[in-house]
LONUFI-93095 format. One record per residue (C-alpha): residue number from 1; x, y, z. Coordinates in steps of 0.2 Angstrom, whole numbers, plus 5000, padded with zeros to 4 digits. Layout:
<sites>
<site><titor>NUM</titor><x>X</x><y>Y</y><z>Z</z></site>
...
</sites>
This chain:
<sites>
<site><titor>1</titor><x>4980</x><y>4873</y><z>5009</z></site>
<site><titor>2</titor><x>4992</x><y>4862</y><z>5018</z></site>
<site><titor>3</titor><x>5003</x><y>4861</y><z>5003</z></site>
<site><titor>4</titor><x>5007</x><y>4880</y><z>5007</z></site>
<site><titor>5</titor><x>5011</x><y>4877</y><z>5025</z></site>
<site><titor>6</titor><x>5029</x><y>4882</y><z>5022</z></site>
<site><titor>7</titor><x>5023</x><y>4900</y><z>5018</z></site>
<site><titor>8</titor><x>5015</x><y>4903</y><z>5035</z></site>
<site><titor>9</titor><x>5024</x><y>4913</y><z>5048</z></site>
<site><titor>10</titor><x>5032</x><y>4902</y><z>5061</z></site>
<site><titor>11</titor><x>5027</x><y>4912</y><z>5075</z></site>
<site><titor>12</titor><x>5009</x><y>4917</y><z>5072</z></site>
<site><titor>13</titor><x>5004</x><y>4904</y><z>5059</z></site>
<site><titor>14</titor><x>4998</x><y>4918</y><z>5047</z></site>
<site><titor>15</titor><x>4999</x><y>4916</y><z>5028</z></site>
<site><titor>16</titor><x>4999</x><y>4934</y><z>5021</z></site>
<site><titor>17</titor><x>4999</x><y>4928</y><z>5003</z></site>
<site><titor>18</titor><x>4984</x><y>4916</y><z>5001</z></site>
<site><titor>19</titor><x>4969</x><y>4926</y><z>4992</z></site>
<site><titor>20</titor><x>4953</x><y>4928</y><z>5001</z></site>
<site><titor>21</titor><x>4937</x><y>4920</y><z>4994</z></site>
<site><titor>22</titor><x>4920</x><y>4923</y><z>5001</z></site>
<site><titor>23</titor><x>4907</x><y>4910</y><z>4996</z></site>
<site><titor>24</titor><x>4891</x><y>4916</y><z>4987</z></site>
<site><titor>25</titor><x>4875</x><y>4907</y><z>4984</z></site>
<site><titor>26</titor><x>4869</x><y>4903</y><z>4967</z></site>
<site><titor>27</titor><x>4855</x><y>4916</y><z>4968</z></site>
<site><titor>28</titor><x>4867</x><y>4930</y><z>4973</z></site>
<site><titor>29</titor><x>4879</x><y>4925</y><z>4959</z></site>
<site><titor>30</titor><x>4866</x><y>4928</y><z>4946</z></site>
<site><titor>31</titor><x>4863</x><y>4946</y><z>4953</z></site>
<site><titor>32</titor><x>4882</x><y>4948</y><z>4954</z></site>
<site><titor>33</titor><x>4884</x><y>4943</y><z>4936</z></site>
<site><titor>34</titor><x>4872</x><y>4956</y><z>4929</z></site>
<site><titor>35</titor><x>4879</x><y>4970</y><z>4940</z></site>
<site><titor>36</titor><x>4897</x><y>4965</y><z>4934</z></site>
<site><titor>37</titor><x>4891</x><y>4966</y><z>4916</z></site>
<site><titor>38</titor><x>4883</x><y>4983</y><z>4919</z></site>
<site><titor>39</titor><x>4898</x><y>4990</y><z>4928</z></site>
<site><titor>40</titor><x>4913</x><y>4983</y><z>4919</z></site>
<site><titor>41</titor><x>4912</x><y>4994</y><z>4903</z></site>
<site><titor>42</titor><x>4907</x><y>5009</y><z>4913</z></site>
<site><titor>43</titor><x>4922</x><y>5008</y><z>4924</z></site>
<site><titor>44</titor><x>4934</x><y>5004</y><z>4910</z></site>
<site><titor>45</titor><x>4928</x><y>5018</y><z>4899</z></site>
<site><titor>46</titor><x>4929</x><y>5030</y><z>4914</z></site>
<site><titor>47</titor><x>4946</x><y>5025</y><z>4920</z></site>
<site><titor>48</titor><x>4953</x><y>5024</y><z>4902</z></site>
<site><titor>49</titor><x>4946</x><y>5042</y><z>4898</z></site>
<site><titor>50</titor><x>4954</x><y>5049</y><z>4914</z></site>
<site><titor>51</titor><x>4971</x><y>5040</y><z>4914</z></site>
<site><titor>52</titor><x>4973</x><y>5042</y><z>4895</z></site>
<site><titor>53</titor><x>4967</x><y>5060</y><z>4893</z></site>
<site><titor>54</titor><x>4962</x><y>5070</y><z>4908</z></site>
<site><titor>55</titor><x>4977</x><y>5065</y><z>4919</z></site>
<site><titor>56</titor><x>4988</x><y>5074</y><z>4907</z></site>
<site><titor>57</titor><x>4978</x><y>5091</y><z>4907</z></site>
<site><titor>58</titor><x>4982</x><y>5105</y><z>4920</z></site>
<site><titor>59</titor><x>4966</x><y>5102</y><z>4930</z></site>
<site><titor>60</titor><x>4964</x><y>5110</y><z>4947</z></site>
<site><titor>61</titor><x>4968</x><y>5098</y><z>4961</z></site>
<site><titor>62</titor><x>4950</x><y>5098</y><z>4967</z></site>
<site><titor>63</titor><x>4944</x><y>5093</y><z>4950</z></site>
<site><titor>64</titor><x>4956</x><y>5078</y><z>4949</z></site>
<site><titor>65</titor><x>4950</x><y>5073</y><z>4966</z></site>
<site><titor>66</titor><x>4932</x><y>5074</y><z>4961</z></site>
<site><titor>67</titor><x>4935</x><y>5063</y><z>4945</z></site>
<site><titor>68</titor><x>4945</x><y>5050</y><z>4955</z></site>
<site><titor>69</titor><x>4931</x><y>5050</y><z>4968</z></site>
<site><titor>70</titor><x>4919</x><y>5045</y><z>4953</z></site>
<site><titor>71</titor><x>4930</x><y>5031</y><z>4950</z></site>
<site><titor>72</titor><x>4927</x><y>5024</y><z>4967</z></site>
<site><titor>73</titor><x>4909</x><y>5027</y><z>4966</z></site>
<site><titor>74</titor><x>4906</x><y>5016</y><z>4951</z></site>
<site><titor>75</titor><x>4911</x><y>5000</y><z>4960</z></site>
<site><titor>76</titor><x>4902</x><y>5005</y><z>4976</z></site>
<site><titor>77</titor><x>4916</x><y>5011</y><z>4986</z></site>
<site><titor>78</titor><x>4907</x><y>5024</y><z>4995</z></site>
<site><titor>79</titor><x>4905</x><y>5017</y><z>5013</z></site>
<site><titor>80</titor><x>4921</x><y>5023</y><z>5021</z></site>
<site><titor>81</titor><x>4925</x><y>5024</y><z>5039</z></site>
<site><titor>82</titor><x>4939</x><y>5036</y><z>5043</z></site>
<site><titor>83</titor><x>4947</x><y>5037</y><z>5060</z></site>
<site><titor>84</titor><x>4962</x><y>5045</y><z>5068</z></site>
<site><titor>85</titor><x>4971</x><y>5035</y><z>5080</z></site>
<site><titor>86</titor><x>4968</x><y>5042</y><z>5098</z></site>
<site><titor>87</titor><x>4954</x><y>5054</y><z>5092</z></site>
<site><titor>88</titor><x>4936</x><y>5050</y><z>5097</z></site>
<site><titor>89</titor><x>4923</x><y>5050</y><z>5084</z></site>
<site><titor>90</titor><x>4915</x><y>5067</y><z>5082</z></site>
<site><titor>91</titor><x>4930</x><y>5076</y><z>5089</z></site>
<site><titor>92</titor><x>4940</x><y>5078</y><z>5074</z></site>
<site><titor>93</titor><x>4936</x><y>5096</y><z>5072</z></site>
<site><titor>94</titor><x>4943</x><y>5099</y><z>5089</z></site>
<site><titor>95</titor><x>4960</x><y>5092</y><z>5084</z></site>
<site><titor>96</titor><x>4974</x><y>5101</y><z>5074</z></site>
<site><titor>97</titor><x>4974</x><y>5098</y><z>5056</z></site>
<site><titor>98</titor><x>4991</x><y>5092</y><z>5058</z></site>
<site><titor>99</titor><x>4984</x><y>5075</y><z>5064</z></site>
<site><titor>100</titor><x>4981</x><y>5070</y><z>5046</z></site>
<site><titor>101</titor><x>4994</x><y>5070</y><z>5032</z></site>
<site><titor>102</titor><x>4998</x><y>5087</y><z>5024</z></site>
<site><titor>103</titor><x>5010</x><y>5094</y><z>5012</z></site>
<site><titor>104</titor><x>5028</x><y>5090</y><z>5015</z></site>
<site><titor>105</titor><x>5024</x><y>5074</y><z>5025</z></site>
<site><titor>106</titor><x>5025</x><y>5056</y><z>5021</z></site>
<site><titor>107</titor><x>5012</x><y>5042</y><z>5021</z></site>
<site><titor>108</titor><x>5018</x><y>5024</y><z>5026</z></site>
<site><titor>109</titor><x>5004</x><y>5014</y><z>5020</z></site>
<site><titor>110</titor><x>5000</x><y>4995</y><z>5021</z></site>
<site><titor>111</titor><x>4999</x><y>4988</y><z>5003</z></site>
<site><titor>112</titor><x>4985</x><y>4976</y><z>5000</z></site>
<site><titor>113</titor><x>4975</x><y>4982</y><z>4984</z></site>
<site><titor>114</titor><x>4975</x><y>4993</y><z>4969</z></site>
<site><titor>115</titor><x>4961</x><y>5003</y><z>4978</z></site>
<site><titor>116</titor><x>4974</x><y>5008</y><z>4991</z></site>
<site><titor>117</titor><x>4983</x><y>5020</y><z>4978</z></site>
<site><titor>118</titor><x>4966</x><y>5025</y><z>4971</z></site>
<site><titor>119</titor><x>4959</x><y>5030</y><z>4988</z></site>
<site><titor>120</titor><x>4975</x><y>5039</y><z>4993</z></site>
<site><titor>121</titor><x>4975</x><y>5049</y><z>4977</z></site>
<site><titor>122</titor><x>4957</x><y>5054</y><z>4979</z></site>
<site><titor>123</titor><x>4960</x><y>5061</y><z>4996</z></site>
<site><titor>124</titor><x>4978</x><y>5068</y><z>4996</z></site>
<site><titor>125</titor><x>4983</x><y>5069</y><z>4978</z></site>
<site><titor>126</titor><x>5001</x><y>5063</y><z>4983</z></site>
<site><titor>127</titor><x>5017</x><y>5058</y><z>4974</z></site>
<site><titor>128</titor><x>5018</x><y>5039</y><z>4974</z></site>
<site><titor>129</titor><x>5035</x><y>5029</y><z>4976</z></site>
<site><titor>130</titor><x>5041</x><y>5011</y><z>4974</z></site>
<site><titor>131</titor><x>5052</x><y>5004</y><z>4988</z></site>
<site><titor>132</titor><x>5063</x><y>4989</y><z>4987</z></site>
<site><titor>133</titor><x>5070</x><y>4978</y><z>5000</z></site>
<site><titor>134</titor><x>5088</x><y>4981</y><z>5006</z></site>
<site><titor>135</titor><x>5090</x><y>4999</y><z>4999</z></site>
<site><titor>136</titor><x>5084</x><y>5016</y><z>5004</z></site>
<site><titor>137</titor><x>5082</x><y>5021</y><z>4986</z></site>
<site><titor>138</titor><x>5065</x><y>5023</y><z>4978</z></site>
<site><titor>139</titor><x>5057</x><y>5025</y><z>4961</z></site>
<site><titor>140</titor><x>5044</x><y>5039</y><z>4958</z></site>
<site><titor>141</titor><x>5028</x><y>5033</y><z>4949</z></site>
<site><titor>142</titor><x>5012</x><y>5040</y><z>4943</z></site>
<site><titor>143</titor><x>4995</x><y>5036</y><z>4951</z></site>
<site><titor>144</titor><x>4991</x><y>5023</y><z>4937</z></site>
<site><titor>145</titor><x>5008</x><y>5016</y><z>4940</z></site>
<site><titor>146</titor><x>5004</x><y>5014</y><z>4959</z></site>
<site><titor>147</titor><x>4988</x><y>5006</y><z>4955</z></site>
<site><titor>148</titor><x>4996</x><y>4993</y><z>4943</z></site>
<site><titor>149</titor><x>5010</x><y>4990</y><z>4955</z></site>
<site><titor>150</titor><x>4997</x><y>4981</y><z>4966</z></site>
<site><titor>151</titor><x>4996</x><y>4968</y><z>4952</z></site>
<site><titor>152</titor><x>5014</x><y>4968</y><z>4947</z></site>
<site><titor>153</titor><x>5026</x><y>4953</y><z>4949</z></site>
<site><titor>154</titor><x>5038</x><y>4953</y><z>4964</z></site>
<site><titor>155</titor><x>5053</x><y>4964</y><z>4962</z></site>
<site><titor>156</titor><x>5068</x><y>4959</y><z>4973</z></site>
<site><titor>157</titor><x>5079</x><y>4973</y><z>4966</z></site>
<site><titor>158</titor><x>5076</x><y>4989</y><z>4957</z></site>
<site><titor>159</titor><x>5074</x><y>4986</y><z>4938</z></site>
<site><titor>160</titor><x>5086</x><y>5001</y><z>4933</z></site>
<site><titor>161</titor><x>5097</x><y>5012</y><z>4944</z></site>
<site><titor>162</titor><x>5095</x><y>5027</y><z>4933</z></site>
<site><titor>163</titor><x>5077</x><y>5030</y><z>4939</z></site>
<site><titor>164</titor><x>5082</x><y>5028</y><z>4958</z></site>
<site><titor>165</titor><x>5081</x><y>5043</y><z>4970</z></site>
<site><titor>166</titor><x>5078</x><y>5046</y><z>4988</z></site>
<site><titor>167</titor><x>5063</x><y>5052</y><z>4998</z></site>
<site><titor>168</titor><x>5074</x><y>5067</y><z>5003</z></site>
<site><titor>169</titor><x>5076</x><y>5072</y><z>4985</z></site>
<site><titor>170</titor><x>5057</x><y>5070</y><z>4981</z></site>
<site><titor>171</titor><x>5052</x><y>5079</y><z>4997</z></site>
<site><titor>172</titor><x>5064</x><y>5094</y><z>4994</z></site>
<site><titor>173</titor><x>5059</x><y>5096</y><z>4976</z></site>
<site><titor>174</titor><x>5040</x><y>5094</y><z>4980</z></site>
<site><titor>175</titor><x>5038</x><y>5103</y><z>4997</z></site>
<site><titor>176</titor><x>5019</x><y>5106</y><z>4993</z></site>
<site><titor>177</titor><x>5015</x><y>5088</y><z>4990</z></site>
<site><titor>178</titor><x>5011</x><y>5073</y><z>5001</z></site>
<site><titor>179</titor><x>5023</x><y>5058</y><z>4997</z></site>
<site><titor>180</titor><x>5016</x><y>5040</y><z>4998</z></site>
<site><titor>181</titor><x>5028</x><y>5025</y><z>5002</z></site>
<site><titor>182</titor><x>5022</x><y>5007</y><z>5002</z></site>
<site><titor>183</titor><x>5037</x><y>5000</y><z>5013</z></site>
<site><titor>184</titor><x>5031</x><y>4982</y><z>5012</z></site>
<site><titor>185</titor><x>5037</x><y>4983</y><z>4993</z></site>
<site><titor>186</titor><x>5023</x><y>4971</y><z>4988</z></site>
<site><titor>187</titor><x>5005</x><y>4967</y><z>4992</z></site>
<site><titor>188</titor><x>4998</x><y>4955</y><z>5004</z></site>
<site><titor>189</titor><x>4980</x><y>4949</y><z>5009</z></site>
<site><titor>190</titor><x>4980</x><y>4961</y><z>5024</z></site>
<site><titor>191</titor><x>4982</x><y>4947</y><z>5037</z></site>
<site><titor>192</titor><x>5001</x><y>4950</y><z>5040</z></site>
<site><titor>193</titor><x>5013</x><y>4964</y><z>5038</z></site>
<site><titor>194</titor><x>5029</x><y>4960</y><z>5029</z></site>
<site><titor>195</titor><x>5046</x><y>4967</y><z>5035</z></site>
<site><titor>196</titor><x>5048</x><y>4985</y><z>5030</z></site>
<site><titor>197</titor><x>5060</x><y>4992</y><z>5017</z></site>
<site><titor>198</titor><x>5073</x><y>5005</y><z>5024</z></site>
<site><titor>199</titor><x>5067</x><y>5017</y><z>5011</z></site>
<site><titor>200</titor><x>5059</x><y>5027</y><z>5024</z></site>
<site><titor>201</titor><x>5076</x><y>5031</y><z>5032</z></site>
<site><titor>202</titor><x>5080</x><y>5042</y><z>5017</z></site>
<site><titor>203</titor><x>5068</x><y>5055</y><z>5021</z></site>
<site><titor>204</titor><x>5074</x><y>5072</y><z>5027</z></site>
<site><titor>205</titor><x>5077</x><y>5075</y><z>5046</z></site>
<site><titor>206</titor><x>5062</x><y>5080</y><z>5055</z></site>
<site><titor>207</titor><x>5050</x><y>5074</y><z>5042</z></site>
<site><titor>208</titor><x>5033</x><y>5068</y><z>5049</z></site>
<site><titor>209</titor><x>5028</x><y>5050</y><z>5043</z></site>
<site><titor>210</titor><x>5010</x><y>5045</y><z>5045</z></site>
<site><titor>211</titor><x>5006</x><y>5026</y><z>5046</z></site>
<site><titor>212</titor><x>4990</x><y>5023</y><z>5037</z></site>
<site><titor>213</titor><x>4980</x><y>5007</y><z>5036</z></site>
<site><titor>214</titor><x>4966</x><y>5003</y><z>5024</z></site>
<site><titor>215</titor><x>4955</x><y>4987</y><z>5027</z></site>
<site><titor>216</titor><x>4941</x><y>4981</y><z>5016</z></site>
<site><titor>217</titor><x>4925</x><y>4971</y><z>5019</z></site>
<site><titor>218</titor><x>4924</x><y>4960</y><z>5010</z></site>
<site><titor>219</titor><x>4942</x><y>4956</y><z>5009</z></site>
<site><titor>220</titor><x>4941</x><y>4948</y><z>4991</z></site>
<site><titor>221</titor><x>4948</x><y>4964</y><z>4983</z></site>
<site><titor>222</titor><x>4965</x><y>4962</y><z>4991</z></site>
<site><titor>223</titor><x>4978</x><y>4956</y><z>4978</z></site>
<site><titor>224</titor><x>4992</x><y>4946</y><z>4985</z></site>
<site><titor>225</titor><x>4994</x><y>4937</y><z>4969</z></site>
<site><titor>226</titor><x>5001</x><y>4946</y><z>4953</z></site>
<site><titor>227</titor><x>4991</x><y>4947</y><z>4937</z></site>
<site><titor>228</titor><x>4973</x><y>4939</y><z>4938</z></site>
<site><titor>229</titor><x>4965</x><y>4955</y><z>4932</z></site>
<site><titor>230</titor><x>4949</x><y>4947</y><z>4928</z></site>
<site><titor>231</titor><x>4947</x><y>4940</y><z>4945</z></site>
<site><titor>232</titor><x>4950</x><y>4957</y><z>4953</z></site>
<site><titor>233</titor><x>4938</x><y>4966</y><z>4942</z></site>
<site><titor>234</titor><x>4925</x><y>4952</y><z>4946</z></site>
<site><titor>235</titor><x>4927</x><y>4954</y><z>4965</z></site>
<site><titor>236</titor><x>4927</x><y>4973</y><z>4963</z></site>
<site><titor>237</titor><x>4912</x><y>4976</y><z>4951</z></site>
<site><titor>238</titor><x>4901</x><y>4962</y><z>4955</z></site>
<site><titor>239</titor><x>4897</x><y>4966</y><z>4973</z></site>
<site><titor>240</titor><x>4884</x><y>4980</y><z>4977</z></site>
<site><titor>241</titor><x>4896</x><y>4989</y><z>4989</z></site>
<site><titor>242</titor><x>4913</x><y>4988</y><z>4998</z></site>
<site><titor>243</titor><x>4917</x><y>4994</y><z>5015</z></site>
<site><titor>244</titor><x>4933</x><y>5003</y><z>5018</z></site>
<site><titor>245</titor><x>4940</x><y>5006</y><z>5035</z></site>
<site><titor>246</titor><x>4954</x><y>5019</y><z>5035</z></site>
<site><titor>247</titor><x>4965</x><y>5022</y><z>5051</z></site>
<site><titor>248</titor><x>4978</x><y>5035</y><z>5052</z></site>
<site><titor>249</titor><x>4990</x><y>5035</y><z>5066</z></site>
<site><titor>250</titor><x>4999</x><y>5050</y><z>5075</z></site>
<site><titor>251</titor><x>5014</x><y>5055</y><z>5065</z></site>
<site><titor>252</titor><x>5032</x><y>5049</y><z>5069</z></site>
<site><titor>253</titor><x>5045</x><y>5061</y><z>5066</z></site>
<site><titor>254</titor><x>5062</x><y>5056</y><z>5058</z></site>
<site><titor>255</titor><x>5078</x><y>5063</y><z>5067</z></site>
<site><titor>256</titor><x>5095</x><y>5066</y><z>5059</z></site>
<site><titor>257</titor><x>5102</x><y>5053</y><z>5072</z></site>
<site><titor>258</titor><x>5091</x><y>5040</y><z>5065</z></site>
<site><titor>259</titor><x>5102</x><y>5038</y><z>5049</z></site>
<site><titor>260</titor><x>5119</x><y>5042</y><z>5057</z></site>
<site><titor>261</titor><x>5129</x><y>5034</y><z>5071</z></site>
<site><titor>262</titor><x>5135</x><y>5016</y><z>5074</z></site>
<site><titor>263</titor><x>5128</x><y>5004</y><z>5062</z></site>
<site><titor>264</titor><x>5117</x><y>4990</y><z>5068</z></site>
<site><titor>265</titor><x>5121</x><y>4972</y><z>5066</z></site>
<site><titor>266</titor><x>5112</x><y>4965</y><z>5051</z></site>
<site><titor>267</titor><x>5097</x><y>4953</y><z>5053</z></site>
<site><titor>268</titor><x>5087</x><y>4943</y><z>5042</z></site>
<site><titor>269</titor><x>5078</x><y>4958</y><z>5035</z></site>
<site><titor>270</titor><x>5095</x><y>4966</y><z>5029</z></site>
<site><titor>271</titor><x>5102</x><y>4951</y><z>5019</z></site>
<site><titor>272</titor><x>5099</x><y>4960</y><z>5003</z></site>
<site><titor>273</titor><x>5106</x><y>4977</y><z>5009</z></site>
<site><titor>274</titor><x>5114</x><y>4987</y><z>4996</z></site>
<site><titor>275</titor><x>5133</x><y>4987</y><z>4999</z></site>
<site><titor>276</titor><x>5134</x><y>5004</y><z>4992</z></site>
<site><titor>277</titor><x>5124</x><y>5011</y><z>5007</z></site>
<site><titor>278</titor><x>5127</x><y>5014</y><z>5025</z></site>
<site><titor>279</titor><x>5121</x><y>5000</y><z>5036</z></site>
<site><titor>280</titor><x>5105</x><y>5003</y><z>5046</z></site>
<site><titor>281</titor><x>5109</x><y>5011</y><z>5063</z></site>
<site><titor>282</titor><x>5100</x><y>5005</y><z>5079</z></site>
<site><titor>283</titor><x>5090</x><y>5021</y><z>5078</z></site>
<site><titor>284</titor><x>5085</x><y>5018</y><z>5060</z></site>
<site><titor>285</titor><x>5079</x><y>5000</y><z>5065</z></site>
<site><titor>286</titor><x>5070</x><y>5007</y><z>5080</z></site>
<site><titor>287</titor><x>5060</x><y>5019</y><z>5068</z></site>
<site><titor>288</titor><x>5056</x><y>5005</y><z>5056</z></site>
<site><titor>289</titor><x>5050</x><y>4994</y><z>5070</z></site>
<site><titor>290</titor><x>5039</x><y>5008</y><z>5077</z></site>
<site><titor>291</titor><x>5031</x><y>5011</y><z>5060</z></site>
<site><titor>292</titor><x>5029</x><y>4992</y><z>5058</z></site>
<site><titor>293</titor><x>5021</x><y>4989</y><z>5075</z></site>
<site><titor>294</titor><x>5009</x><y>5004</y><z>5072</z></site>
<site><titor>295</titor><x>5004</x><y>4998</y><z>5055</z></site>
<site><titor>296</titor><x>5000</x><y>4981</y><z>5062</z></site>
<site><titor>297</titor><x>4990</x><y>4988</y><z>5076</z></site>
<site><titor>298</titor><x>4980</x><y>4999</y><z>5065</z></site>
<site><titor>299</titor><x>4976</x><y>4984</y><z>5054</z></site>
<site><titor>300</titor><x>4973</x><y>4973</y><z>5068</z></site>
<site><titor>301</titor><x>4986</x><y>4960</y><z>5062</z></site>
<site><titor>302</titor><x>5003</x><y>4955</y><z>5066</z></site>
<site><titor>303</titor><x>5020</x><y>4957</y><z>5058</z></site>
<site><titor>304</titor><x>5027</x><y>4942</y><z>5050</z></site>
<site><titor>305</titor><x>5045</x><y>4936</y><z>5046</z></site>
<site><titor>306</titor><x>5041</x><y>4931</y><z>5028</z></site>
<site><titor>307</titor><x>5050</x><y>4941</y><z>5015</z></site>
<site><titor>308</titor><x>5048</x><y>4945</y><z>4997</z></site>
<site><titor>309</titor><x>5058</x><y>4930</y><z>4992</z></site>
<site><titor>310</titor><x>5045</x><y>4919</y><z>5001</z></site>
<site><titor>311</titor><x>5031</x><y>4928</y><z>4991</z></site>
<site><titor>312</titor><x>5040</x><y>4925</y><z>4975</z></site>
<site><titor>313</titor><x>5042</x><y>4906</y><z>4979</z></site>
<site><titor>314</titor><x>5023</x><y>4906</y><z>4985</z></site>
<site><titor>315</titor><x>5017</x><y>4914</y><z>4968</z></site>
<site><titor>316</titor><x>5027</x><y>4901</y><z>4959</z></site>
<site><titor>317</titor><x>5020</x><y>4887</y><z>4969</z></site>
<site><titor>318</titor><x>5002</x><y>4894</y><z>4967</z></site>
<site><titor>319</titor><x>5004</x><y>4895</y><z>4948</z></site>
<site><titor>320</titor><x>5009</x><y>4877</y><z>4947</z></site>
<site><titor>321</titor><x>4994</x><y>4872</y><z>4958</z></site>
<site><titor>322</titor><x>4982</x><y>4881</y><z>4946</z></site>
<site><titor>323</titor><x>4990</x><y>4873</y><z>4931</z></site>
</sites>
C-alpha cells in the first residue's frame, strides 16, 4: 500500500480510506459461502419488503423499531455493547434518562458503515441529515437514504440548493424527534476522524448534541470506498455474527454565542466555506473541536487532517489500481 502513502495523515500516519480485509482460511471460506447463499435472498427480501412497502405505512414507532431490529438479526448483528461515557456498567438505571439522546436533541455520529444508520434508526427512530464541508446547510433524507449514503460517491458540495435547510429548521419543525448528523460528510474505515462540517453550528441555541461512536468487530463491514455493494454484502452476510461497540458521550450544549461574535480566521478546514454564510466564530470552532475530540476518544482513534478532497483523490487512485 506504499503507493497510497500520500493519503496517510502526516501527523499520525493513519490512512482512513483503505478498506479492512480479514484473512480467512479455505475451510472457513466454504462455510461462509453457504451462510452467504442462505442469508442473501432472505435479507434482500426482508429489506425490500420493509423499505418498499412497510416504511410508507403509518405504523407505530415500536413496530418500526421491531421490524428494523429484525433486519439487524438476519446478518447476525445481535451482540451489541452499549456504554455511556462516564457511567459504570450496571449503573445505567441510576442515571438520568437525559444521558442518552431523546426528543429534541442531536446525535453527532461517526460515519463508517451503512449499519450506522440502520442501528440508529432501530434504537432512536431519528431524522437523518446529510452534511457538506464548508456550509452549515444540510439535506434531510430518509433512513434508506442514510443507509445508501454510506456507499455514495464523495460530494464536495450540495447537489441542489433547493433541498437545503438548517438543523434549526428541522429541530423546530420536529420537536419530538431525534436528529442525526454525520459531520464527517462521508465514510471512513474507522481508524481516523475527518474534519467536521460546520453544519452542527446551525442547531438552535441550547440544543444538546450527543457524540456517538459505533465500532465493529470484525471491521470489514466499514465502507470507506463508494459502490462495491457485493463486497459489502459478502462481508456482512457471510460471517456468523458481528460485534458492535456503541459509545455515547455526555451531551454538549450549543450556545447562542457559539454562532455569533467575532469571526475566526479561516484554516484548512474552511477553504470551501460558503461565501453566503457567516464565518465560523472562535466559539463555533471550539464547539466543533470539542465534538471532534470526543468522537475520536470514544472510537479510540485520532483526528486526521485529510479532507473529502483527499478521499475523492484516493477513491480515483484506488479505482485505477483495481483496473
